[in-house]
N, C-alpha and C positions, 0 to 999 in steps of 0.2 A: 504494498500500498503507498508505502513511503517513496518507491518508485515512482508509483505512478500519479503523486501530487508533485511530484519534482517535476517529472513530463510534462503536467498538464498547466502548472501553474508558474512552474519555471522561476523560484523566488530563491529557493535554499538552497542552493548550489555553489557555497559561499567559498572561504579560501579555508574554511576549516573543514568541510564536507570534500575540498579536492583534495587533500594529502597536505595538508598543509604540515610543515617541520620538513619534509621533504628537500633537497639540496638543488636547486635549479639545476639543470644540464645548460653547458653552454654549449652545444651543438645541438640547433636545430632537428626536431623529430626528423626530416627527409634527410639528414646526412646521419646518423645517427641506425636509420634501419636497416641498414643490409648489412650491421655487422651484431645488432643488435640477438640475444640470445631468443627474444623471441619470434623475431622472422626464422631464423634456423629452426627452431620447434614447429612451425607452421611449416615451413617446408619442408622439412624430415615426416611429419605429418603426410603430407602431399604425397610424398615419395611412398610410404606405405600403406599408404588407400587402395593403390593400385592391387597388387598381390594382395591385400588382405580382403579384398572385393571382391578378386577372381574365386578365392576359395570359398568365400561367403555366398554368392551368388550362385557356382556351380554345386554348392552343396542343399540350398535352400532349392531351388529347381530340381535338384533330382530325387530329392528325399518327397518334397509336395508329390511329383510326378508318378514317382513310384508307391505315396502311399494311394493318392489318388486314382491310380490304377487297377491297388488291389480292395479299394472299397467294396467290389463283387464278394469279396471274401471276408472273412473277420481282420484280418492279417493286415487290411489297410487301416487302420482306428490305430493300432499301437504305434504303426509305421508316422502315421500323421504325429503323435504325439511324441514322438522320439524324436521327427524333424524338428518341430516344434522345440523342443528342452535343448538342441542343439542351438536355435538361433537364440534362445535366451543363451546359452554359454559365448556366443558370439558378443549378445549385447555387455555382457559384462567385459568383455576382453576390449569392445569398443570403448567403454565408457571410462576403463582407466586409463586407456591409449587417449582421450580426449582431457582428461586429469594431468598426465602427464607432458603433453605438448601442445596443446591449446591452453592449457589452465581452465579449465572447464571444469568449475565444481557442480556435480548431478549428482543428488541423490538417488543408491536406488530404489529400483519401482515397486511395491507393495509384493512382497513372497505369495508363493504360490501355496494355495491353504486347500486341503481338501476336508470335505463334510466326513469321511474312514477312514480306516488304515487298509491297506490297502494294492497291489498294481491296478487294478483294473478302478480304483479311487481314484486314482493317481492319474491316471490316462485323462478321467471326463475330465479332471480339474483342469489340466492339460490345456485339452481342446475347448474348456470353457473360460480360459483366461485372456481378456481381450490382452493384457500386455503382451503375452506368449505373440502371439498373429500378427502384432506393433512389431516386433523384434524381427518375424518373416518378412513385413512390410520393409523396412528397412534390408535385410541384406539385398534386397530385389531392388531397393529405388536406389542403391548407396551405388550398385555397381556402374550404368551409368555414368554417374556424376563424377563419382572416382577417376572415370576414364578419361571425362573432358577438365578435370580440375588437374590430372595427371599432366598432363597433354599439355596444357599451358601455360603452368605452374613450373616444368622443368626445361619448355621450351624457351618463357624468358628469361631464367636465373641461369641457364647455362650460354645463351645466346651474348647476355650482358657481362657476365664476368670474363667471356672468350672474346669479347671485342674490347672489355676495360683493357684488360692483359695482352693485347697484341701486339703492343709495344717491345714486350717482354719478347713473346713468343716470334716476332720476326726477327729479333737478334739473335737469337739463338736458335730455332728452327733450318732455317733457310739456308744459316750456312754449317749445317751438317747435313740437311736433306738435297741440299741442290736444288731449291723450289725456289720460285719467286714472289712468293709474297701468300698469302691469300687470297685463292681464285675467283675472282666473280664471272666468268664466263671464259670460257673455252669449246673451240671447235676443231676440228682438221686442218684449219689454214690459220687462225690464231685465238691466243688468249687475252683476259683480261684478270692484272693483278693488282694488289694493294703494295705497293711498293716502294711510295716518295713516301718523304717525311710530309707534305700534307696530308695526302691519303691517308697515312697512321694516325694522323693526330684526329682529321676529322672520324678515323673508324673508332677509335678510342674514345674522343667527345658524344659519340653515338652509343657506345658501350656504357659512357657513364650515365648518360639517361638513362637507358633500359635496367640500370642496374638498380637507380636510386626508385625506379616506377614499380620493378619486380615485387619488391616488399609490402608493397597496399594492392597490388593485383593480387598476391596469395592471400592477403590479410580477407580480402572482399571474397576469393574462393573459399576459406575457411566458416567465413562468415556463414555459407553455405550448412558449411558441417553440422557447425556449434547447432545450427537448429533441427537438421536432421538428428540431432544426438541428443537433444532438450525433447523435443517434441515427440520422439516413436520411441527413446530412448529410459526415458525419466518414467518414472510414479504421474501415472493420471491425474487431471488437476482434480477430480471426484477426490481420488487417496489426499492430492495434498490438500486440498479443503476439509478430509476427515482429520488430516492428522493437524490444522491449525484447530480445528474446530475444537476437540480433546485436549490441545493445552492452554487457547482460551477459556476452557470450561474450569480446566485446573486452577487457572488464571482464579475465574472467578471464586471460585469457591474458598482461595488461600485469600484473597481481600474480604470477603463476608466473614471467614475465620478471624482475621485480626480486625476486622469493624467492631466482631462484634464480644471479644477479648476490647480491646479500648473499652465499650459502652460499660462492661464489667465492670474495667477496672475504675472506670469517671463514676461508676456509679457507688464503691465501693469504697476509694478514697473520701468518693466526696459529698453528696447529698446522702449514701445513707449512715456514713459515720456523723454526718451532724444529725439527722432524725435521733438517732441514737443519743447522742450529747443530750439532742431535747430531750427524749422521753426518762433520761435519767435526772435531769436539771426538773423537770415537772413534777417528777416523784418524790421528791427534795422538796420542790416547794409547797405542793400537797399533803407534807409532813408538817414542814413547819409553820401551814396556814392557821393553825389554831392557836399555838406559844408565837409565834413573832410574826405577825401581817404583814409589816415593812419587809422585813428581809422577804419574807416569801413574795410580796409585790413584784419588789427586786427582782428576785428571781423569776418570774413572769414575763417581766419587761424585758431580760436578757433573754430569755427561751422564746417572746417573738420577733426581735430580731434574728436568732439564729434562722428562724421560721424563714424571715424574706432569704436572709442569704441561700438558702436551700431551694426556696422556691427558684430563685435566678440562676444558680446553679444547673437547674433541671430545666428551664427554657433555655442555658447555652446548650445543654447536650439532645434538648431536642430537636434545637439550631441543627446542631453537625450530625443529626439523623436524614431530619430532613425541617426545612423550615416552612411555618406557616406560609409567610408571605410568598415563597414559590409556588404552592400550592395558589393559593389565593389570589394573585395578581402576577404570577409569569416572568422572566427571566430579568425584564428592563427592571422593575424595583428590586428583587431577589437581589442583583450583581448591584445594583445603586446600593443597598443595605451593608452592603459586603464593602465596598466601595466605602463609605464613608467610614467605617471603621479600623483602614487601609493609616498609615504610619503618613504616608505624603497624598498630595492631591491626586485623584484620581477621576480624569476624563471617559463616563460611560458611553458607548452610542452602541443600542441593538435594532438593525431592521430586520426586522424578520416579519412574514405578512402574516405567520400567524404559529399558535405556539406546536412546539415537536412533540412528540410522545413522551407520558413523563418520567421515564426512565431517562432515555435522551436528555431532557431537559437536568434531572437530576444529576447525570454525571458533567452537565457543563457548567452546571452551578457549583459543584464540587472542585472541578477543574482547577476555573478562576478564581474561585476561592482559594487553593489551594499554591496557584500562581500568584496570588497579591501579598498573601502573607512570606511566600521569599521573595518576595521586595520588601516587606518590612523588615523583614529580619535581614537581608544577604546584599542587596542590591547598592544601599548607601546612594537611594535617586531622590532626586529632587524632585519628580511628576511621572504618571503613567498612566498610563490609556488602553482604555478595556473597546475591544471592536467585536461584534457578534453579526453575522450574517449567512444569511442562504446565497449557494452556488448549487443551481439545478438537486439533485438528491444530495448533497452535503450540508451540513453547520459547519461554519467555521467559525475556530472563535482565535482572537490576535490580544495578546499582552506584551504591550509594551514599554520603558522604563529607561532612563537615561541613569543607568547607575553605571558601578564597576565595572561590568560583563564578568566574562570568565562561565558562565553558568555550562553545566554538561550533562546528558541528561545518560552518560554510558558509564559513569565514576561512582552507579551503587546508591547516588541520591534519592531525595525525595519524588526526584525528576525521573529516574528509572520507574518506580513504583508507580508517577500517575501513567507515564506512557504503555503499562505494562494493563493496566485498568483500562486506559483508551483503546488498548488492542487485541482487547476482550472482547469490544463492541464493533472489531470493525475500522476501530479509529485509529489517528496516528497522532504522534507528539511529534513537533518540528522545534529544534531549538538552535538560533542565530544568537551569538553570545561570545563575540570578539573580543578579546583583554583589553579594556578599556571601555566597554560599551557603546553602541546601547546593546540589550537586551531584547529578543524580538525573539518570543516563543507564541506559535501557531498550534492550536490545537484542529483538528477535523476530527467530524462524527456523521455514523450515515444518519439522514432526515428519514425519521419516520412520525407520521401524523397522530397523533390525540385522539 
């Protein structure tokens, strides 16, 4: 989701997100590319693609044809299952090759699951598995692309380096081979060679241009390989979504448990302790009522003050669970109330056509409340702004302050927990806080109507 947000709105790829701390290269990328390890790794990937693609294509077509031909007998079913199992093995090899040479981090697909034990259950599970059929499709589709990318990549790579090194070749080889140089044309009557300094220089310059362009051509070819590996050999979208939902469910459960423990602690250490002390004071006042009415009245007066304090603590606790102003009047009034308690002046701007669902509204409220608490405690700011608006089916919140900056959501701080809570509902948290400020924190939530 964070990647999607950055691509759609394009505001948060600041210097911290683009690898701040890396020492800049002195040479531009176009000059570094021919000798970089990434370029050589991608070229090696293209070189290996052809022989591996031939083996995979031959295996898949042969086994599938054999299995399909034997379907008139019972033997065709286990042969097809064996073909799919082999394709899954090739898929594991291709994922490892992509990780090592293309630096493509891709998760393994969901494992094969059978309802019961036994070879026939395994055969049935293999034939029903969409992952297995996607692996077989990859072995077939990859072959023609491997032929094309191998041909293009090797042609450009060898021609570029050969022409670039032609002055050295001309100096060494014709001297010992008796050749007139690189032959461009020849027939029975005459031949054309690159044999004078001008032609040799032009050939080297053309080779330099081809050499500089080749890594980018290879990179474009391997981009298609990345898409094939990711789309056909990785986990399905459904499986990925299930894993995300399981993780989000765990975050929701942990967050709810933490909130319950916080409420229990606040009740035990605050209002409950005061009410216990109040009960004891009232008991003592009752005993002294007949003997010393003035002292009893003093104790009742003190108990009345404790009741007020306990009521205030209970109101604060209820506000922390779900404030009444949020339920009654919505985000605008609730956020204005939160801003009034901040230690710096806060300008609140809420532009919503209608109220979102109560769950989303509550998360938005507590997100802004937490961010404003951070402004009060850590930012050392002189002012802050809160903006809330809707973009299509997303609710966006933005809190900006002019403080010292340096906020980091990846260091295990409160922002980390806040990001996890937003992620549990398909939301994201983007922090842009360079040292020296300003700090801009944007939260994005799905819009659900009430």
